[in-house]
SERO-124994 format. One record per residue (C-alpha): residue in one letter; x, z, y; residue number from 1. Coordinates in steps of 0.5 Angstrom, whole numbers. Layout:
% SERO-124994
ATOM  type     xx     zz     yy  seq
ATOM     a      X      Z      Y  NUM
...
% end
This chain:
% SERO-124994
ATOM  type     xx     zz     yy  seq
ATOM     m    291    191    257    1
ATOM     k    285    187    257    2
ATOM     s    285    188    249    3
ATOM     s    285    195    250    4
ATOM     r    280    196    255    5
ATOM     r    275    191    250    6
ATOM     n    277    196    244    7
ATOM     l    275    202    249    8
ATOM     w    269    199    251    9
ATOM     g    267    198    244   10
ATOM     l    268    205    242   11
ATOM     v    264    207    248   12
ATOM     l    258    203    246   13
ATOM     f    259    205    238   14
ATOM     f    258    212    240   15
ATOM     l    253    211    245   16
ATOM     g    249    207    239   17
ATOM     v    250    213    235   18
ATOM     l    247    218    240   19
ATOM     l    241    214    241   20
ATOM     l    239    213    234   21
ATOM     s    240    221    233   22
ATOM     h    236    223    238   23
ATOM     g    230    219    235   24
ATOM     c    231    221    228   25
ATOM     a    234    228    229   26
ATOM     t    235    233    224   27
ATOM     e    231    239    225   28
ATOM     q    233    246    223   29
ATOM     a    230    248    217   30
ATOM     a    225    253    220   31
ATOM     v    224    256    227   32
ATOM     n    227    262    229   33
ATOM     i    222    268    229   34
ATOM     e    224    275    231   35
ATOM     g    220    280    228   36
ATOM     g    216    275    224   37
ATOM     l    213    276    217   38
ATOM     p    218    277    211   39
ATOM     p    219    271    206   40
ATOM     d    216    275    201   41
ATOM     r    209    276    205   42
ATOM     l    209    268    207   43
ATOM     a    210    266    199   44
ATOM     y    203    269    198   45
ATOM     y    200    263    202   46
ATOM     n    205    258    199   47
ATOM     d    201    253    195   48
ATOM     s    204    248    189   49
ATOM     f    197    246    188   50
ATOM     d    197    248    180   51
ATOM     k    190    250    181   52
ATOM     l    185    251    187   53
ATOM     r    186    257    190   54
ATOM     a    179    259    193   55
ATOM     d    182    265    196   56
ATOM     l    187    261    201   57
ATOM     w    182    254    202   58
ATOM     e    175    252    203   59
ATOM     k    173    245    202   60
ATOM     s    172    240    208   61
ATOM     q    166    235    208   62
ATOM     l    165    234    216   63
ATOM     t    161    228    217   64
ATOM     y    159    225    224   65
ATOM     n    152    222    225   66
ATOM     k    146    222    221   67
ATOM     a    147    215    218   68
ATOM     q    153    218    215   69
ATOM     m    150    224    212   70
ATOM     a    145    220    209   71
ATOM     n    150    216    205   72
ATOM     f    155    221    203   73
ATOM     k    159    224    197   74
ATOM     l    164    229    197   75
ATOM     a    171    226    194   76
ATOM     d    173    228    187   77
ATOM     m    179    233    187   78
ATOM     a    183    234    181   79
ATOM     f    190    238    180   80
ATOM     e    194    234    176   81
ATOM     n    202    235    174   82
ATOM     g    202    240    179   83
ATOM     k    199    236    185   84
ATOM     l    193    236    188   85
ATOM     l    189    229    187   86
ATOM     i    184    227    192   87
ATOM     e    180    220    191   88
ATOM     t    174    218    195   89
ATOM     k    167    215    192   90
ATOM     t    165    208    192   91
ATOM     g    159    205    196   92
ATOM     c    158    211    201   93
ATOM     f    161    215    206   94
ATOM     s    166    219    202   95
ATOM     k    171    225    204   96
ATOM     g    175    231    201   97
ATOM     g    180    236    203   98
ATOM     l    182    243    204   99
ATOM     l    182    248    210  100
ATOM     t    185    254    210  101
ATOM     r    181    261    210  102
ATOM     y    186    264    214  103
ATOM     a    189    262    221  104
ATOM     f    196    262    224  105
ATOM     g    197    267    230  106
ATOM     g    203    266    235  107
ATOM     d    209    262    233  108
ATOM     f    209    258    226  109
ATOM     d    213    253    222  110
ATOM     i    209    249    216  111
ATOM     q    209    243    212  112
ATOM     i    206    239    206  113
ATOM     d    208    233    202  114
ATOM     c    203    227    202  115
ATOM     h    204    221    198  116
ATOM     m    199    215    199  117
ATOM     d    199    208    198  118
ATOM     f    194    204    202  119
ATOM     l    190    198    199  120
ATOM     g    191    191    202  121
ATOM     g    186    186    204  122
ATOM     k    180    187    208  123
ATOM     f    175    192    206  124
ATOM     d    168    195    209  125
ATOM     m    171    202    210  126
ATOM     d    177    205    213  127
ATOM     q    183    208    210  128
ATOM     r    185    215    213  129
ATOM     a    189    221    212  130
ATOM     v    189    227    217  131
ATOM     f    193    233    218  132
ATOM     s    190    238    223  133
ATOM     l    191    244    227  134
ATOM     i    184    247    229  135
ATOM     e    182    253    233  136
ATOM     k    180    259    229  137
ATOM     d    172    261    230  138
ATOM     k    170    254    233  139
ATOM     e    166    249    230  140
ATOM     m    170    243    228  141
ATOM     l    167    238    233  142
ATOM     a    168    243    239  143
ATOM     s    175    245    237  144
ATOM     d    181    243    241  145
ATOM     q    185    240    235  146
ATOM     t    192    237    234  147
ATOM     f    193    232    229  148
ATOM     a    197    227    225  149
ATOM     e    194    221    222  150
ATOM     l    195    215    217  151
ATOM     l    190    210    219  152
ATOM     r    189    203    216  153
ATOM     k    183    199    219  154
ATOM     p    179    194    215  155
ATOM     g    184    187    215  156
ATOM     d    190    191    218  157
ATOM     r    196    189    214  158
ATOM     k    200    195    216  159
ATOM     t    198    203    217  160
ATOM     l    199    206    223  161
ATOM     f    202    213    223  162
ATOM     h    201    217    230  163
ATOM     s    199    224    233  164
ATOM     i    194    226    238  165
ATOM     c    192    232    241  166
ATOM     r    185    233    244  167
ATOM     t    184    239    249  168
ATOM     g    178    240    253  169
ATOM     g    175    233    251  170
ATOM     k    181    229    253  171
ATOM     f    186    226    249  172
ATOM     k    194    225    249  173
ATOM     r    197    221    244  174
ATOM     g    204    222    241  175
ATOM     r    209    217    238  176
ATOM     s    206    212    233  177
ATOM     i    209    208    228  178
ATOM     k    207    202    223  179
ATOM     l    209    203    216  180
ATOM     d    206    200    209  181
ATOM     d    205    207    205  182
ATOM     f    207    214    206  183
ATOM     h    211    218    201  184
ATOM     g    214    224    205  185
ATOM     t    213    231    208  186
ATOM     i    209    232    215  187
ATOM     r    211    239    219  188
ATOM     f    208    242    224  189
ATOM     v    212    247    229  190
ATOM     r    209    252    234  191
ATOM     k    213    256    239  192
ATOM     k    209    259    244  193
ATOM     s    203    254    246  194
ATOM     k    207    248    244  195
ATOM     i    206    244    238  196
ATOM     g    211    239    235  197
ATOM     i    209    234    229  198
ATOM     l    215    232    225  199
ATOM     y    216    228    219  200
ATOM     r    221    226    214  201
ATOM     i    221    220    208  202
ATOM     e    222    222    201  203
ATOM     d    229    223    199  204
ATOM     s    231    224    206  205
ATOM     t    234    230    210  206
ATOM     n    232    228    217  207
ATOM     w    226    230    220  208
ATOM     n    223    225    225  209
ATOM     k    219    227    231  210
ATOM     l    212    224    231  211
ATOM     g    209    228    237  212
ATOM     r    210    234    242  213
ATOM     f    204    237    246  214
ATOM     n    202    243    250  215
ATOM     f    197    245    246  216
ATOM     t    194    253    245  217
ATOM     s    197    260    243  218
ATOM     k    190    261    240  219
ATOM     d    190    262    233  220
ATOM     l    190    256    229  221
ATOM     k    187    254    222  222
ATOM     f    191    248    218  223
ATOM     g    187    243    214  224
ATOM     f    188    236    211  225
ATOM     v    183    230    209  226
ATOM     i    182    223    206  227
ATOM     q    176    219    208  228
ATOM     n    174    212    208  229
ATOM     f    170    212    215  230
ATOM     d    171    215    222  231
ATOM     y    166    218    227  232
ATOM     r    163    211    230  233
ATOM     r    162    208    223  234
ATOM     a    154    207    221  235
ATOM     s    154    203    215  236
ATOM     i    159    202    209  237
ATOM     k    160    198    203  238
ATOM     a    167    202    200  239
ATOM     e    167    198    194  240
ATOM     s    174    201    193  241
ATOM     q    177    208    192  242
ATOM     i    182    211    197  243
ATOM     a    187    216    194  244
ATOM     a    192    221    196  245
ATOM     t    196    226    193  246
ATOM     f    199    233    196  247
ATOM     d    204    238    194  248
ATOM     n    208    244    196  249
ATOM     f    205    247    202  250
ATOM     k    210    251    205  251
ATOM     i    210    256    211  252
ATOM     n    217    256    213  253
ATOM     a    216    262    218  254
ATOM     a    210    265    222  255
ATOM     d    209    271    227  256
ATOM     k    202    273    223  257
ATOM     i    197    271    219  258
ATOM     v    190    272    221  259
ATOM     e    185    273    215  260
ATOM     e    178    272    215  261
ATOM     e    173    278    216  262
ATOM     i    169    279    210  263
% end
C-alpha cells in the first residue's frame, strides 16, 4: 500500500513538473487570430528576405544621444550577403546601424525577425547591443513610448543579457531577463488591443518562449532594429573591435492594417 502511494505521488510530481516547464516555455500559435485583418497576399508585400535594401519599406537608423557621440560617430557598414542583412560597426568611434519601417502597424499584429549575433569575449571599451523596438509613429525617437527586446553585453561581462523593457510616460517596466552566450534565433512581437507580447525561439526549436508582456498602447507603431557599440550614457569610446549581426526573414504573420507614410 505504501509503495502504491509513493508511486502515485511520484506520478503527480512528474506531471506537475511537466506543467511548470510548459508554462515557462510555451508553444504559441503560429499567428494571432485577427478577424478582418489584411489578407496574406497583401502582407507578403511587406515581408523581407533581405536580398537587397528595399528603400520602399525601410529607412536607416543612426540615432545618437549626446554631443560627444555625434562628434565621433560613424554609421555601421550594411551589406546583403547570401540572402541575409549583415551589419558591422566601425572601430575607434561610436557606431550604429539598423533599419526602421517606413510604415506603421495599426490595430493588432504579429511580426517576427531572425537574428544571429555572436558576442566578443573579454573586456572592451564599448558595449555590444542589439535592440528590437516598437516605436510610436510620428514621434521623435527619444520622446516616443517604446517597447523593446535587447541583447546586451557590457564591458567585462561573461554572459549576454537578453531582456525586455517597456517605456511609457518616461517610466520603465521590465519584463523577463535571461543570460546566454550568443543568440541564434527569432524574436517576435504580438499586439492584441493595447497589450504587447514579446517572444523568442532558439534556432531549430519550435517552442516560443515568453520574454515580456506589457500594457502599452493601441496607437500606430513602427518597428526597428539596430546594433550599436554604445548606450545613451557613454561619452567616450575606444571600440578596438567590430561587433556584427545578421538578420533575415522579417515576416508579418498577421496585421489589422498597414499605415503608409504620407508623401
